[in-house]
DRENLO-45017 format. One line per 3 residues: for each residue z negated, x, y of C-alpha. Coordinates in nm, 4 decimals, always signed. Example, Ala and Ser with C-alpha at 12.3 -4.5 7.8 and 13.67 -1.06 7.14 Angstrom:
2
-0.7800/+1.2300/-0.4500 ~ -0.7140/+1.3670/-0.1060
***
This chain:
358
-0.8523/-0.2051/+3.1596 ~ -0.5690/-0.2203/+2.9102 ~ -0.6100/-0.3363/+2.5455
-0.3900/-0.4761/+2.2644 ~ -0.4974/-0.8250/+2.1759 ~ -0.4181/-1.0720/+1.8936
-0.4592/-1.4279/+2.0143 ~ -0.4463/-1.6046/+1.6861 ~ -0.4957/-1.5042/+1.3194
-0.1535/-1.4690/+1.1553 ~ +0.0456/-1.3445/+1.4543 ~ +0.2593/-1.0395/+1.3667
+0.2468/-0.8747/+1.7066 ~ -0.0077/-0.7818/+1.9709 ~ -0.0017/-0.8334/+2.3427
-0.0906/-0.5319/+2.5609 ~ -0.2774/-0.6750/+2.8505 ~ -0.4432/-0.5185/+3.1618
-0.7044/-0.7888/+3.2293 ~ -0.9498/-0.7052/+2.9469 ~ -1.3062/-0.5975/+3.0142
-1.5499/-0.4271/+2.7808 ~ -1.8779/-0.6182/+2.7796 ~ -2.2312/-0.5897/+2.6343
-2.3452/-0.2663/+2.7975 ~ -2.7148/-0.2342/+2.8264 ~ -3.0198/-0.0847/+2.6379
-2.9239/+0.0914/+2.3194 ~ -2.5529/+0.0758/+2.3998 ~ -2.2902/+0.3296/+2.5056
-1.9695/+0.3064/+2.6907 ~ -1.6846/+0.5022/+2.5228 ~ -1.3502/+0.6045/+2.6666
-1.1102/+0.5904/+2.3707 ~ -0.8737/+0.8934/+2.3558 ~ -0.7096/+0.8410/+2.0198
-0.7148/+0.5766/+1.7473 ~ -0.5486/+0.5462/+1.4127 ~ -0.3760/+0.2454/+1.2775
-0.5402/+0.1522/+0.9478 ~ -0.3983/-0.1010/+0.6941 ~ -0.7291/-0.2927/+0.7415
-0.6159/-0.3736/+1.0969 ~ -0.3115/-0.5389/+0.9509 ~ -0.5243/-0.7208/+0.6993
-0.7453/-0.8582/+0.9767 ~ -0.4365/-0.9655/+1.1737 ~ -0.2944/-1.1583/+0.8772
-0.6332/-1.3159/+0.7767 ~ -0.6818/-1.1250/+0.4528 ~ -1.0000/-0.9763/+0.6000
-1.2147/-1.2264/+0.7911 ~ -1.2166/-1.1683/+1.1576 ~ -1.2720/-1.4119/+1.4563
-0.9901/-1.4385/+1.7054 ~ -0.8856/-1.3571/+1.9719 ~ -0.9690/-0.9941/+1.8959
-0.8761/-0.6378/+1.9747 ~ -0.7831/-0.4538/+1.6480 ~ -0.8637/-0.0949/+1.5765
-1.1793/+0.0676/+1.4277 ~ -1.0584/+0.4265/+1.3543 ~ -1.1139/+0.5891/+1.6927
-1.2480/+0.8862/+1.8904 ~ -1.3192/+0.9555/+2.2578 ~ -1.5802/+1.0485/+2.5045
-1.9066/+0.8868/+2.6255 ~ -1.8824/+0.7719/+2.9878 ~ -2.2223/+0.5978/+3.0224
-2.5414/+0.5370/+2.8085 ~ -2.7821/+0.2491/+2.8245 ~ -3.1571/+0.2641/+2.8593
-3.3348/+0.4105/+2.5557 ~ -3.0295/+0.6183/+2.4373 ~ -3.1421/+0.9796/+2.4122
-2.9178/+1.1371/+2.1619 ~ -2.6015/+1.0978/+2.3562 ~ -2.4909/+1.1817/+2.7139
-2.1870/+1.1170/+2.9341 ~ -1.9207/+1.3689/+2.8509 ~ -2.0067/+1.3872/+2.4749
-1.7151/+1.3807/+2.2328 ~ -1.7633/+1.1253/+1.9572 ~ -1.5890/+0.9390/+1.6791
-1.6342/+0.5739/+1.6109 ~ -1.8449/+0.4704/+1.3065 ~ -1.7643/+0.1069/+1.2427
-2.0207/+0.0751/+0.9704 ~ -2.3443/+0.2365/+1.1089 ~ -2.6587/+0.2537/+0.9099
-2.9735/+0.0977/+1.0527 ~ -3.2093/+0.3152/+0.8445 ~ -3.4541/+0.0408/+0.7885
-3.2892/-0.2213/+0.5572 ~ -3.3326/-0.2236/+0.1779 ~ -2.9834/-0.0640/+0.1327
-3.0675/+0.2273/+0.3595 ~ -3.4157/+0.2810/+0.2134 ~ -3.2685/+0.3072/-0.1353
-3.0057/+0.5709/-0.0267 ~ -2.7040/+0.3361/-0.0045 ~ -2.6630/+0.3414/+0.3711
-2.2912/+0.2569/+0.3323 ~ -2.3976/-0.0913/+0.2138 ~ -2.5965/-0.1557/+0.5287
-2.4958/-0.4854/+0.6824 ~ -2.6454/-0.4280/+1.0258 ~ -2.3042/-0.3097/+1.1565
-2.1336/-0.6245/+1.0397 ~ -2.3588/-0.8289/+1.2594 ~ -2.1744/-0.6824/+1.5603
-1.8508/-0.8419/+1.4442 ~ -1.9723/-1.1852/+1.5544 ~ -2.0458/-1.0818/+1.9041
-1.7576/-1.0572/+2.1554 ~ -1.6932/-0.6962/+2.2698 ~ -1.4568/-0.7947/+2.5436
-1.3641/-1.0662/+2.7796 ~ -1.0586/-1.1894/+2.9703 ~ -1.0226/-1.4461/+3.2450
-0.9537/-1.7071/+2.9723 ~ -1.2649/-1.6290/+2.7705 ~ -1.4362/-1.4008/+2.5132
-1.2472/-1.1518/+2.2955 ~ -1.3868/-0.9910/+1.9758 ~ -1.3468/-0.6431/+1.8564
-1.2399/-0.5743/+1.4997 ~ -1.5401/-0.4872/+1.2837 ~ -1.7545/-0.4993/+1.5979
-1.5522/-0.2196/+1.7585 ~ -1.1896/-0.2696/+1.8766 ~ -1.0454/+0.0702/+1.9485
-0.6964/-0.0472/+2.0550 ~ -0.8475/-0.0507/+2.4051 ~ -0.9019/+0.2123/+2.6700
-1.2754/+0.1564/+2.6665 ~ -1.5267/-0.0098/+2.4321 ~ -1.8993/-0.0813/+2.4393
-2.0855/-0.0317/+2.1093 ~ -2.4432/+0.0329/+1.9830 ~ -2.5323/+0.4034/+2.0299
-2.5407/+0.4690/+1.6538 ~ -2.1652/+0.3799/+1.6298 ~ -2.0871/+0.6927/+1.8350
-2.1202/+1.0063/+1.6309 ~ -2.0822/+1.3433/+1.8093 ~ -1.8053/+1.5706/+1.6935
-1.7694/+1.9537/+1.7401 ~ -1.5568/+2.0783/+2.0151 ~ -1.2917/+2.2258/+1.7784
-1.2102/+1.8831/+1.6238 ~ -0.9300/+1.7127/+1.8175 ~ -0.9638/+1.3426/+1.8968
-0.6736/+1.2502/+1.6701 ~ -0.8262/+1.4224/+1.3692 ~ -1.1703/+1.2832/+1.4501
-1.0273/+0.9377/+1.4553 ~ -0.8889/+0.9727/+1.1054 ~ -1.2200/+1.0994/+0.9754
-1.3784/+0.7875/+1.1275 ~ -1.2300/+0.5691/+0.8489 ~ -0.9277/+0.6557/+0.6356
-1.0110/+1.0106/+0.5413 ~ -1.3782/+0.9349/+0.4837 ~ -1.2888/+0.6370/+0.2615
-1.0309/+0.8264/+0.0464 ~ -1.2215/+1.1584/+0.0092 ~ -1.5461/+0.9676/-0.0593
-1.3975/+0.7505/-0.3260 ~ -1.3017/+1.0716/-0.5182 ~ -1.6131/+1.2722/-0.4328
-1.8934/+1.0169/-0.3996 ~ -1.8042/+0.7142/-0.5902 ~ -1.5934/+0.8336/-0.8892
-1.7244/+1.1974/-0.8890 ~ -1.3972/+1.3270/-1.0270 ~ -1.4608/+1.6178/-1.2647
-1.2762/+1.9460/-1.2753 ~ -0.9899/+1.9501/-1.5283 ~ -0.9609/+1.5698/-1.5356
-0.6547/+1.3465/-1.5142 ~ -0.6171/+1.1150/-1.2132 ~ -0.3767/+0.8383/-1.1112
-0.3734/+0.6991/-0.7515 ~ -0.1952/+0.3702/-0.7013 ~ -0.1074/+0.3211/-0.3368
-0.0233/+0.6234/-0.1265 ~ -0.0685/+0.5407/+0.2322 ~ -0.3175/+0.7352/+0.4494
-0.6192/+0.6310/+0.2310 ~ -0.4388/+0.6961/-0.0930 ~ -0.3239/+1.0372/+0.0276
-0.6889/+1.1109/+0.1097 ~ -0.7954/+1.0159/-0.2423 ~ -0.5352/+1.2663/-0.3654
-0.6801/+1.5408/-0.1555 ~ -1.0217/+1.4514/-0.2640 ~ -0.9271/+1.4615/-0.6327
-0.7626/+1.7882/-0.5798 ~ -1.0648/+1.9360/-0.3965 ~ -1.2777/+1.8195/-0.6911
-1.0485/+2.0193/-0.9311 ~ -0.8483/+1.7517/-1.1084 ~ -0.5895/+1.9090/-1.3359
-0.3243/+1.6390/-1.3069 ~ -0.2722/+1.3818/-1.0321 ~ -0.0153/+1.1099/-1.0689
+0.0719/+0.9333/-0.7384 ~ +0.2195/+0.5882/-0.7648 ~ +0.3887/+0.4066/-0.4744
+0.7128/+0.1974/-0.4262 ~ +0.8018/+0.3813/-0.1081 ~ +0.9981/+0.7050/-0.1594
+0.8739/+0.8687/+0.1536 ~ +0.5147/+0.8149/+0.0505 ~ +0.5836/+0.9589/-0.2995
+0.7311/+1.2672/-0.1285 ~ +0.4232/+1.2912/+0.0936 ~ +0.1954/+1.2651/-0.2018
+0.3464/+1.5676/-0.3551 ~ +0.2910/+1.7679/-0.0329 ~ -0.0703/+1.6702/-0.0341
-0.1528/+1.7763/-0.3897 ~ -0.0198/+1.5253/-0.6425 ~ +0.1262/+1.6712/-0.9627
+0.3878/+1.4114/-0.9796 ~ +0.4825/+1.1021/-0.7841 ~ +0.6632/+0.8037/-0.9246
+0.7517/+0.4353/-0.8630 ~ +0.5245/+0.1710/-1.0165 ~ +0.7615/+0.0883/-1.2969
+0.7497/+0.4557/-1.4204 ~ +0.3685/+0.4555/-1.4615 ~ +0.3612/+0.3421/-1.8222
+0.5839/+0.6285/-1.9220 ~ +0.3769/+0.8723/-1.7246 ~ +0.0623/+0.7488/-1.8965
+0.2206/+0.8128/-2.2349 ~ +0.3475/+1.1591/-2.1380 ~ +0.0436/+1.2856/-1.9568
-0.2379/+1.1366/-2.1662 ~ -0.0643/+1.0742/-2.4952 ~ -0.1087/+0.6991/-2.4300
-0.4840/+0.7165/-2.4122 ~ -0.5015/+0.6593/-2.0295 ~ -0.6202/+0.8558/-1.7264
-0.9741/+0.9705/-1.6825 ~ -0.9785/+0.8335/-1.3329 ~ -0.7544/+0.5633/-1.1761
-0.7761/+0.4692/-0.8077 ~ -0.6469/+0.1314/-0.6821 ~ -0.5735/+0.1720/-0.3101
-0.3759/-0.1394/-0.2477 ~ -0.6256/-0.4230/-0.2516 ~ -0.4471/-0.6680/-0.4885
-0.5545/-0.8050/-0.8183 ~ -0.2205/-0.7337/-0.9805 ~ -0.2447/-0.3651/-0.9045
-0.6114/-0.3630/-0.9946 ~ -0.5178/-0.4990/-1.3317 ~ -0.2446/-0.2301/-1.3745
-0.5064/+0.0266/-1.2833 ~ -0.7493/-0.1021/-1.5369 ~ -0.4915/-0.0887/-1.8109
-0.4009/+0.2709/-1.7077 ~ -0.7549/+0.3840/-1.7395 ~ -0.8651/+0.5239/-2.0718
-1.1557/+0.3908/-2.2706 ~ -1.4634/+0.5279/-2.1175 ~ -1.2840/+0.6159/-1.8031
-1.3304/+0.5140/-1.4472 ~ -1.1436/+0.2654/-1.2340 ~ -1.2187/+0.3009/-0.8700
-1.1329/+0.0089/-0.6395 ~ -1.0713/+0.1347/-0.2904 ~ -0.8290/-0.1204/-0.1479
-0.9658/-0.4097/+0.0668 ~ -0.8391/-0.7379/-0.0739 ~ -0.8517/-1.1100/-0.0053
-1.1396/-1.3473/-0.0768 ~ -0.9208/-1.5712/-0.2913 ~ -0.7451/-1.2912/-0.4967
-0.9356/-1.2763/-0.8249 ~ -0.9386/-0.9813/-1.0605 ~ -0.9800/-1.0716/-1.4235
-1.0867/-0.8926/-1.7418 ~ -1.1763/-1.0627/-2.0655 ~ -1.5373/-1.0186/-2.2014
-1.4146/-0.8321/-2.5160 ~ -1.2236/-0.5581/-2.3437 ~ -1.5012/-0.5310/-2.0815
-1.7471/-0.4546/-2.3585 ~ -1.5399/-0.2765/-2.6147 ~ -1.3462/-0.0376/-2.3852
-1.6503/+0.0621/-2.1748 ~ -1.4476/+0.1421/-1.8727 ~ -1.6485/+0.1928/-1.5510
-1.5342/-0.0311/-1.2695 ~ -1.6588/+0.1169/-0.9371 ~ -1.5831/-0.0375/-0.5996
-1.5931/+0.2110/-0.3158 ~ -1.6793/+0.0841/+0.0324 ~ -1.6219/+0.3382/+0.3091
-1.6286/+0.6289/+0.0739 ~ -1.9405/+0.5174/-0.1116 ~ -2.1935/+0.7515/+0.0384
-2.3832/+0.8576/+0.3557 ~ -2.0998/+0.8450/+0.6147 ~ -2.2534/+1.1010/+0.8461
-2.2674/+1.3533/+0.5532 ~ -1.9158/+1.2445/+0.4640 ~ -1.7904/+1.3163/+0.8114
-1.9438/+1.6684/+0.7980 ~ -1.7891/+1.7391/+0.4681 ~ -1.4443/+1.6302/+0.5821
-1.4726/+1.8656/+0.8751 ~ -1.5878/+2.1487/+0.6694 ~ -1.3036/+2.1018/+0.4178
-1.0496/+2.0761/+0.7038 ~ -1.1798/+2.3887/+0.8736 ~ -1.1522/+2.5803/+0.5403
-0.7975/+2.4651/+0.4892 ~ -0.8951/+2.2709/+0.1719 ~ -0.7561/+1.9488/+0.3140
-0.4698/+1.8719/+0.5507 ~ -0.5524/+1.6135/+0.8203 ~ -0.2768/+1.6987/+1.0765
-0.0138/+1.6158/+0.8239 ~ -0.1503/+1.2689/+0.7713 ~ -0.0398/+1.1828/+1.1246
+0.3346/+1.1111/+1.0788 ~ +0.3887/+0.9128/+1.4012 ~ +0.2394/+0.9048/+1.7518
+0.2727/+0.6219/+2.0078 ~ +0.1369/+0.5028/+2.3258 ~ -0.0537/+0.1729/+2.3507
+0.2597/-0.0051/+2.4851 ~ +0.4419/+0.0783/+2.1637 ~ +0.1647/-0.0565/+1.9371
+0.4026/-0.3114/+1.7781 ~ +0.6345/-0.0266/+1.6691 ~ +0.3337/+0.1288/+1.4975
+0.2593/-0.2023/+1.3144 ~ +0.6149/-0.2082/+1.1866 ~ +0.5908/+0.1539/+1.0670
+0.2772/+0.0655/+0.8715 ~ +0.4321/-0.2497/+0.7182 ~ +0.7425/-0.0746/+0.5979
+0.5581/+0.2272/+0.4624 ~ +0.7339/+0.4634/+0.7047 ~ +0.4040/+0.5983/+0.8409
+0.0967/+0.7451/+0.6596 ~ -0.1003/+0.7116/+0.9799 ~ +0.0153/+0.6469/+1.3231
-0.2003/+0.7800/+1.6085 ~ -0.2185/+0.5687/+1.9214 ~ -0.2919/+0.7937/+2.2191
-0.4690/+0.6300/+2.5139
***
């Protein structure tokens, strides 16, 4: 089968090969034919080495498709079922799951160290234990979540990561209150989903911040009150909040410098929500006096910070009701052969989300 492979960490491009085989099928596993997959910034971070990922590997974790085969013991899925990929499934038995924090379950990460594919030259891993830049993938059954018939594969793929992450940061983690002021730093696909989540929660003012003009324009279409370049944020803080700072600030970049800006933009007693996935060696610093005296809540948000299955259902319900726009997030569509064009679109900021159709 065909798949896009990165041979070594740090390479800028992927090779589309036709000698890749999905492996590992057996009890408790399912075989999934990928129909659509989104390009998430986390894929670029894994390629560059910002996020740890063994190589060679097939990127992609935001996907949807249909089940083609099920292993022994799988009773909840059947061939032909339409599913989305959950790259961080909950085991239901670990301490995190038992205390109601299933998004912190580490069982799914254990899959990342086991090769999902092979080639004549050896094993190939799948990003985050999945690898959806491939025509077919084998994953544990609980990674495949059934979707309703009215949800297209491209929309389902987005719900599998970026939409759930952004909406959940606003709804589950920060719990944005109606009438509040919000700033979102970083307006790619996840940042736009944060904006939509804040709007759905009833935020009165949403300031979108991004250096790319096209993304600022998109932020306004998706519900931001204003959109501005990073160097205009201080003036906006003074104008919108009389210098006090925003009630909620979301950092959706994954860098300590923007996290520090976000912290300084948050009012005393307000909430800073860290959504961007950053590097192990990039350290965010606050001094002990400001940490104590300003009483700002610093809340990281992993995968939307809640039960992902419930989050999927909520995203579908809001989409059906017209409360959020998911079709508009897909600004570009490519075939697998053009995957490197999609990478360039993501790096330059030209795309919010590119859908790779397989």
